[in-house]
C-alpha positions in Angstrom: 49.0 -51.1 -25.1 47.4 -53.9 -23.4 50.9 -55.2 -22.5 51.5 -52.2 -20.7 48.0 -51.6 -18.8 48.6 -55.1 -17.6 52.2 -54.2 -16.6 50.9 -52.0 -14.6 48.6 -54.3 -12.7 51.5 -56.4 -11.4 53.3 -52.6 -10.5 50.4 -52.0 -8.2 50.2 -55.4 -6.9 53.8 -55.2 -6.5 53.7 -52.5 -4.5 50.6 -53.4 -2.3 52.5 -57.0 -1.4 55.4 -55.2 -0.8 56.9 -58.2 -2.6 57.8 -59.7 -6.2 57.1 -63.7 -4.4 53.7 -62.0 -2.8 52.6 -60.8 -6.1 53.4 -63.4 -8.1 50.8 -65.8 -5.4 48.6 -63.0 -5.7 48.1 -62.8 -9.6 48.7 -66.6 -9.9 52.2 -66.3 -12.2 56.0 -67.2 -11.1 57.9 -64.4 -9.1 60.3 -64.5 -12.3 57.4 -63.3 -15.1 56.7 -60.5 -12.0 60.4 -59.2 -12.1 60.0 -59.4 -16.4 56.9 -57.3 -16.0 58.5 -54.6 -13.8 61.8 -54.6 -16.0 59.9 -54.3 -19.1 57.2 -51.6 -17.7 61.0 -49.6 -16.1 62.4 -49.7 -19.5 59.2 -48.4 -21.5 58.7 -45.4 -18.4 62.8 -44.8 -19.0 62.6 -44.7 -15.3 63.5 -46.1 -11.9 60.0 -47.1 -10.1 61.2 -49.3 -7.2 64.5 -49.9 -5.0 65.4 -53.4 -4.8 66.9 -54.8 -1.9 67.3 -58.4 -0.3 64.9 -57.1 2.6 62.1 -54.7 0.9 61.3 -53.0 -1.7 60.7 -49.2 -1.6 58.9 -47.1 -4.4 61.2 -44.3 -5.8 59.8 -40.8 -6.2 58.9 -41.4 -10.1 57.6 -44.4 -9.0 55.3 -43.0 -6.2 53.6 -40.6 -8.9 53.4 -44.0 -11.5 51.9 -45.8 -8.4 49.2 -43.3 -8.1 48.2 -43.3 -12.0 48.3 -47.3 -11.4 45.6 -47.0 -8.8 43.6 -44.7 -10.5 43.7 -46.7 -13.8 42.5 -50.1 -11.6 39.5 -48.2 -9.5 38.6 -47.2 -13.1 38.3 -50.6 -14.3 37.1 -52.0 -11.4 34.3 -49.1 -11.6 33.5 -50.0 -15.1 33.2 -53.6 -14.6 30.6 -52.6 -11.7 28.8 -51.0 -14.1 28.7 -53.7 -16.6 27.6 -56.1 -13.9 24.8 -53.8 -13.2 23.9 -53.2 -17.1 23.7 -56.8 -17.3 22.0 -57.8 -14.0 19.9 -55.1 -13.7 16.9 -53.6 -15.5 18.9 -50.3 -16.3 20.6 -48.6 -19.6 19.2 -49.2 -22.9 17.1 -52.0 -24.6 16.9 -51.6 -28.7 13.7 -53.8 -29.8 13.5 -54.2 -33.6 10.3 -55.1 -35.2 7.9 -54.4 -37.7 5.5 -51.0 -37.3 2.1 -52.8 -37.1 3.7 -55.4 -34.5 5.2 -52.9 -32.7 1.9 -50.7 -32.4 -0.7 -53.1 -32.5 0.9 -56.0 -30.4 4.4 -55.3 -29.2 3.9 -51.8 -26.8 0.6 -53.3 -25.4 2.4 -56.4 -24.5 4.9 -54.3 -22.7 3.3 -51.1 -21.4 3.3 -52.5 -17.9 6.4 -53.6 -17.8 7.9 -50.8 -19.0 6.4 -48.4 -16.3 7.4 -50.7 -13.7 11.1 -50.6 -14.8 11.9 -47.0 -15.5 15.3 -47.6 -15.6 15.3 -48.5 -18.9 15.4 -46.4 -21.9 13.8 -48.3 -25.1 14.7 -48.1 -28.6 11.9 -48.9 -31.0 13.4 -49.9 -34.5 10.9 -50.8 -36.7 11.3 -51.5 -40.6 9.4 -53.5 -43.0 12.5 -55.7 -43.7 14.3 -57.8 -41.3 17.1 -56.0 -39.4 20.7 -57.2 -39.0 21.1 -57.4 -35.1 24.4 -57.8 -34.7 25.5 -54.5 -36.8 22.8 -52.3 -35.6 23.1 -53.3 -31.9 19.7 -54.9 -31.8 18.9 -56.8 -28.3 15.4 -58.5 -29.3 14.1 -58.4 -33.0 10.6 -59.7 -32.8 9.8 -61.2 -36.3 6.2 -63.0 -37.4 6.9 -65.6 -40.3 6.2 -69.4 -40.8 9.6 -70.9 -39.7 13.1 -68.9 -39.4 16.2 -70.4 -40.1 18.8 -68.9 -37.7 22.0 -70.0 -36.7 24.0 -67.1 -35.2 21.1 -66.3 -32.4 18.5 -67.4 -31.0 14.8 -68.0 -32.2 12.3 -67.8 -29.0 8.5 -68.5 -30.3 5.9 -66.6 -28.3 2.7 -67.5 -30.2 1.3 -69.5 -32.9 -1.1 -67.0 -35.0 -3.3 -68.4 -37.8 -3.7 -66.7 -41.0 -7.7 -66.0 -41.8 -9.4 -65.1 -45.6 -11.3 -62.0 -45.0 -13.8 -59.6 -47.1 -16.3 -57.2 -46.7 -20.2 -57.8 -46.9 -20.4 -55.4 -50.1 -17.6 -57.1 -51.9 -19.5 -60.9 -50.8 -22.8 -59.4 -52.2 -21.3 -58.4 -55.0 -19.2 -61.1 -56.3 -19.6 -64.4 -57.1 -20.4 -66.8 -54.2 -16.7 -68.8 -52.7 -17.4 -72.3 -51.6 -14.3 -74.2 -51.9 -10.6 -72.2 -52.5 -10.8 -72.9 -56.2 -13.7 -70.4 -56.8 -10.9 -67.7 -55.2 -9.7 -67.7 -59.1 -12.6 -65.4 -60.1 -11.7 -63.3 -57.2 -9.7 -60.1 -56.5 -7.0 -60.4 -53.8 -5.7 -58.0 -51.9 -1.8 -59.4 -50.3 0.5 -58.1 -47.7 3.4 -58.5 -50.1 6.1 -58.3 -47.3 5.1 -61.9 -46.2 6.6 -65.1 -47.6 5.1 -66.6 -50.6 1.9 -64.1 -50.4 1.2 -65.6 -53.9 1.1 -68.9 -53.0 -2.6 -70.1 -51.0 -2.0 -73.4 -49.4 -5.2 -74.8 -48.1 -6.1 -77.8 -45.5 -10.1 -79.0 -44.9 -10.4 -78.7 -41.3 -12.6 -82.1 -41.1 -11.1 -83.9 -44.7 -7.6 -83.2 -44.6 -8.3 -82.4 -48.1 -5.2 -79.8 -49.2 -5.5 -77.8 -52.2 -3.0 -75.5 -53.6 -3.6 -72.4 -55.6 -1.0 -69.5 -57.3 -2.9 -66.1 -57.3 -2.0 -62.5 -58.5 -2.8 -59.4 -57.6 -4.1 -56.2 -59.0 -3.5 -54.3 -56.0 -1.3 -54.6 -52.9 0.6 -53.6 -49.9 3.6 -54.0 -47.6 1.3 -52.6 -44.7 -1.6 -54.4 -43.3 -3.4 -51.3 -42.3 -4.1 -50.6 -46.5 -4.6 -53.9 -46.8 -7.3 -53.6 -44.6 -8.2 -50.4 -45.8 -8.7 -52.0 -49.3 -10.4 -54.8 -48.2 -13.4 -53.2 -45.7 -13.5 -50.5 -49.0 -14.9 -54.0 -50.8 -11.7 -54.2 -53.3 -11.1 -57.5 -52.4 -10.4 -60.6 -50.2 -7.5 -60.2 -48.4 -5.2 -63.4 -46.5 -4.3 -61.9 -43.1 -3.3 -63.0 -39.3 -5.9 -63.5 -37.0 -5.1 -61.1 -34.5 -4.5 -58.2 -36.8 -8.6 -58.8 -37.7 -10.0 -60.0 -34.9 -12.0 -56.3 -34.1 -13.7 -56.0 -37.2 -14.4 -59.8 -37.5 -16.1 -59.0 -34.2 -17.8 -55.8 -35.0 -19.5 -57.0 -38.6 -16.5 -55.1 -40.8 -15.2 -57.8 -42.0 -16.2 -61.5 -42.7 -14.4 -64.8 -42.7 -14.3 -66.5 -45.4 -14.0 -70.1 -46.3 -13.7 -70.8 -42.2 -14.0 -74.4 -42.6 -10.4 -74.6 -44.8 -7.5 -73.6 -42.8 -4.1 -71.9 -43.7 -0.5 -72.5 -42.5 0.0 -70.6 -39.3 2.5 -68.2 -38.3 5.0 -68.2 -35.0 5.9 -64.6 -33.6 9.2 -65.1 -32.5 11.5 -63.6 -30.7 15.4 -63.5 -31.8 18.0 -62.6 -29.4 21.7 -63.1 -28.4 22.2 -66.9 -27.3 20.9 -67.2 -23.5 25.0 -67.1 -21.8 25.6 -64.1 -23.8 21.9 -62.0 -22.7 21.9 -59.2 -20.0 19.1 -59.8 -17.8 17.0 -56.6 -18.9 16.7 -58.9 -22.2 15.8 -61.8 -21.2 13.4 -60.0 -18.8 11.6 -58.3 -21.6 11.2 -61.9 -23.4 9.4 -63.1 -20.3 7.5 -60.5 -20.5 6.3 -61.1 -23.7 5.6 -64.5 -22.9 3.8 -64.1 -20.3 1.7 -61.5 -21.8 0.9 -63.7 -25.1 0.3 -66.6 -23.6 -2.5 -65.3 -21.6 -4.8 -63.6 -24.3 -7.8 -65.6 -24.1 -9.8 -66.8 -27.6 -8.2 -69.5 -29.2 -8.2 -68.5 -32.6 -6.1 -65.3 -31.6 -3.2 -66.8 -29.9 -1.9 -70.1 -29.3 1.2 -70.5 -27.2 4.0 -72.1 -29.1 6.2 -74.6 -27.8 
């Protein structure tokens, strides 16, 4: 089929140039190659398409009908090319974004709301799941992932922001349980993990001043793969939660939750955009990534977001 379509293009060029040699120059191939394409096409169609003479070429009746079909095919191909360029270079068409439910609702949609309002030619589909989604299999343009580090070879990983982890609890819980002064004291307490986070059971602490390091292996009686559920458990006095600062900033500010061991820091996470390599990336995908980077870099409050390098 591809050979036939290529031959149709050669035939249309021969008619337009009114010579085999002229078509060869335009197409960048030899005159003999042009002749071979026309002969193969006539054999395939079982019809003579061109009258050949030493002075000129002319179309047969079958050739005239076939030439119209060739022109329509080439016009359709050109329209398709133009449309593809529009989709690549303009902010139109569909944009497919994959992330987790919490990231989408709490951070990504607020980050993109003004940008989406400004570009109404975009149709955006949010694919949300607690598990990582196969980008290629699901035709994902951008995947937004929060992780300490992402090992990715096929796609580009673009860091958007570095986010700290914190340990939090309700005032009621802290008032009713043993005091917590050093990381080792956590062994006497209930931990409420988001078990979808990597290595949720392992706690790595580093003191802010002395750089002393402590590693703990923790167990949990209650857990969830959803940050909203973990926060609810924590606010109801059922234990301590290790969460991302951006997910509890409001509760820390209004006193619903209290930071535990503030002099000890946990490893930070990075919010990544995962997308096709830059050379293969559509303009709408690149502009979306730029909008996300601009949003996160401008949010104040040092502990909330630190622009990733």
